[in-house]
C-alpha positions as CSV (number, residue, x, y, z in Angstrom):
1,M,39.0,82.3,-84.3
2,A,40.3,82.5,-81.7
3,P,43.4,80.1,-81.0
4,G,43.1,80.5,-76.8
5,A,39.9,80.1,-76.3
6,V,38.9,79.9,-73.1
7,R,36.2,77.1,-71.3
8,G,33.7,79.4,-69.4
9,A,30.5,77.8,-67.4
10,R,27.3,79.5,-67.4
11,P,24.3,77.7,-65.2
12,G,22.1,75.6,-67.6
13,S,18.1,76.9,-67.6
14,S,15.5,73.9,-67.9
15,A,13.1,77.0,-69.2
16,L,15.0,76.7,-71.9
17,P,14.3,75.1,-75.1
18,P,16.6,72.8,-76.4
19,A,19.6,74.2,-78.4
20,S,18.5,74.8,-82.0
21,P,19.8,76.8,-84.8
22,P,18.5,80.5,-85.0
23,L,15.3,81.5,-87.3
24,W,14.8,85.3,-86.2
25,I,15.7,87.6,-83.8
26,S,14.1,90.4,-82.4
27,Y,15.9,93.2,-80.7
28,P,13.3,96.1,-80.0
29,A,15.3,99.0,-78.5
30,A,17.8,98.4,-81.6
31,G,15.0,98.0,-84.0
32,I,15.4,94.7,-84.9
33,E,13.7,92.0,-86.3
34,L,15.3,90.1,-88.8
35,S,14.9,86.5,-90.0
36,V,18.3,85.0,-89.1
37,L,20.4,82.9,-91.9
38,P,23.1,80.7,-91.7
39,L,26.5,81.3,-92.8
40,T,29.4,79.0,-92.6
41,P,32.6,80.5,-92.4
42,S,35.6,78.9,-94.6
43,A,38.6,77.9,-92.4
44,G,40.3,80.9,-95.1
45,E,38.7,82.5,-93.4
46,L,38.6,81.4,-89.9
47,R,42.0,81.3,-89.8
48,A,42.3,85.3,-91.5
49,G,39.7,85.6,-88.4
50,S,37.4,87.8,-91.4
51,L,34.5,87.4,-93.0
52,V,31.5,89.4,-94.4
53,P,28.3,88.8,-94.7
54,P,26.1,88.5,-98.2
55,T,24.7,91.9,-98.4
56,T,21.1,91.7,-97.9
57,M,19.0,92.7,-95.3
58,D,18.5,89.6,-93.4
59,A,21.1,88.6,-90.0
60,Y,23.7,85.6,-90.2
61,W,24.5,82.6,-87.4
62,L,28.6,81.8,-87.5
63,T,27.4,78.1,-87.8
64,N,30.6,77.0,-86.8
65,Y,29.9,78.0,-83.5
66,G,27.1,78.0,-80.8
67,Q,22.9,78.4,-80.4
68,P,20.9,79.7,-78.5
69,G,18.8,77.2,-75.4
70,S,19.7,74.1,-73.0
71,G,22.8,72.3,-74.2
72,S,24.8,74.8,-75.7
73,S,28.6,74.5,-76.1
74,N,29.8,78.0,-77.2
75,T,28.7,81.3,-77.9
76,T,26.1,81.4,-79.8
77,Y,26.9,84.9,-82.7
78,I,25.2,86.5,-85.0
79,A,26.5,88.7,-87.3
80,G,24.9,92.1,-90.1
81,H,25.8,95.1,-91.5
82,S,25.4,98.9,-90.8
83,W,26.3,100.9,-93.6
84,E,27.4,104.4,-94.4
85,N,24.2,106.4,-95.6
86,A,21.7,103.8,-96.0
87,E,19.8,101.2,-94.5
88,A,21.2,97.8,-93.2
89,P,19.9,94.8,-91.1
90,F,22.8,96.3,-87.8
91,N,22.9,100.0,-88.5
92,R,21.4,100.8,-85.0
93,L,22.6,98.5,-83.1
94,S,26.0,101.1,-82.6
95,G,23.6,104.4,-81.3
96,Q,21.0,102.6,-79.2
97,S,21.5,99.3,-77.9
98,A,22.1,99.1,-73.8
99,I,23.1,97.3,-71.1
100,G,20.8,96.0,-69.9
101,D,18.2,95.5,-72.9
102,E,16.8,93.1,-73.4
103,L,15.9,90.5,-77.2
104,S,15.3,87.9,-77.8
105,V,15.5,84.5,-80.6
106,S,13.6,81.9,-82.2
107,T,15.0,78.9,-82.6
108,A,12.1,75.5,-84.3
109,T,12.6,75.0,-80.5
110,G,10.6,77.9,-79.1
111,T,12.3,81.7,-78.2
112,V,15.2,82.4,-75.6
113,N,15.1,86.2,-74.1
114,F,18.6,87.9,-73.4
115,K,19.6,90.2,-71.6
116,V,22.9,93.3,-73.0
117,L,25.4,92.7,-70.2
118,S,28.2,95.0,-72.4
119,V,27.9,97.5,-75.2
120,T,31.6,97.0,-77.2
121,T,33.2,98.8,-79.8
122,H,36.8,96.6,-81.3
123,D,39.0,97.5,-84.3
124,K,38.8,94.8,-86.8
125,D,42.2,94.6,-86.7
126,T,42.2,93.5,-83.4
127,L,38.8,91.9,-83.0
128,R,39.9,88.2,-83.9
129,S,42.0,88.0,-81.0
130,S,39.9,89.3,-78.6
131,N,38.2,87.9,-76.1
132,V,35.1,87.8,-78.6
133,W,35.4,84.5,-79.2
134,N,35.8,83.0,-75.6
135,I,34.0,80.3,-75.9
136,V,31.1,81.1,-73.5
137,P,28.4,78.3,-74.2
138,G,24.4,80.0,-73.7
139,Q,26.1,83.4,-74.5
140,L,25.1,85.3,-77.7
141,V,27.1,88.2,-79.9
142,L,26.2,90.3,-82.1
143,I,28.6,91.9,-84.6
144,S,28.5,94.5,-87.2
145,C,30.7,96.8,-88.2
146,Y,30.8,100.3,-85.7
147,T,28.3,103.3,-87.1
148,E,31.1,106.4,-86.6
149,D,33.4,104.5,-88.2
150,I,32.1,102.0,-90.9
151,Q,35.7,100.9,-92.0
152,G,38.1,100.5,-88.8
153,K,35.6,99.2,-86.0
154,N,32.8,96.9,-85.4
155,V,30.3,96.0,-82.8
156,I,29.8,93.9,-80.2
157,V,26.6,93.4,-78.1
158,T,26.5,90.5,-75.5
159,A,24.0,88.6,-74.2
160,V,23.8,85.9,-71.6
161,P,20.0,84.3,-71.4
162,N,17.5,86.0,-69.4
163,P,14.1,82.5,-68.7
């Protein structure tokens, strides 16, 4: 998705479990308690920089990228829906996420705790070329539609391990 992605460095931590696919996300401040299912974007979706998660009440881990935990080789991306006038998994991500929030992602090898570094919005048509796709091992990025402009913007929550 990001042809010019740069490799970032995050110090490893022995307190983290080994990198493994995410199974559950807990983000109390945003009211998110969800199972995380794998989603493998097609080559066409990756080229287009666009994907639409299945319309379920789950969160989706983009399998083409990183996994949370020690030894991760890329950013971990988890996406979920936000809908207008209806309940959706990530509706509160737009209005209730804040820098400093704590969240956790559970995997088969353990739980990784994260601290939110930023909450931003991006235009949907420029998201694919943004720095959101930079390779930063260990980093977690949550992506959804921005509830105040579902059609035009995405909300992006970026977090790092908080052992």
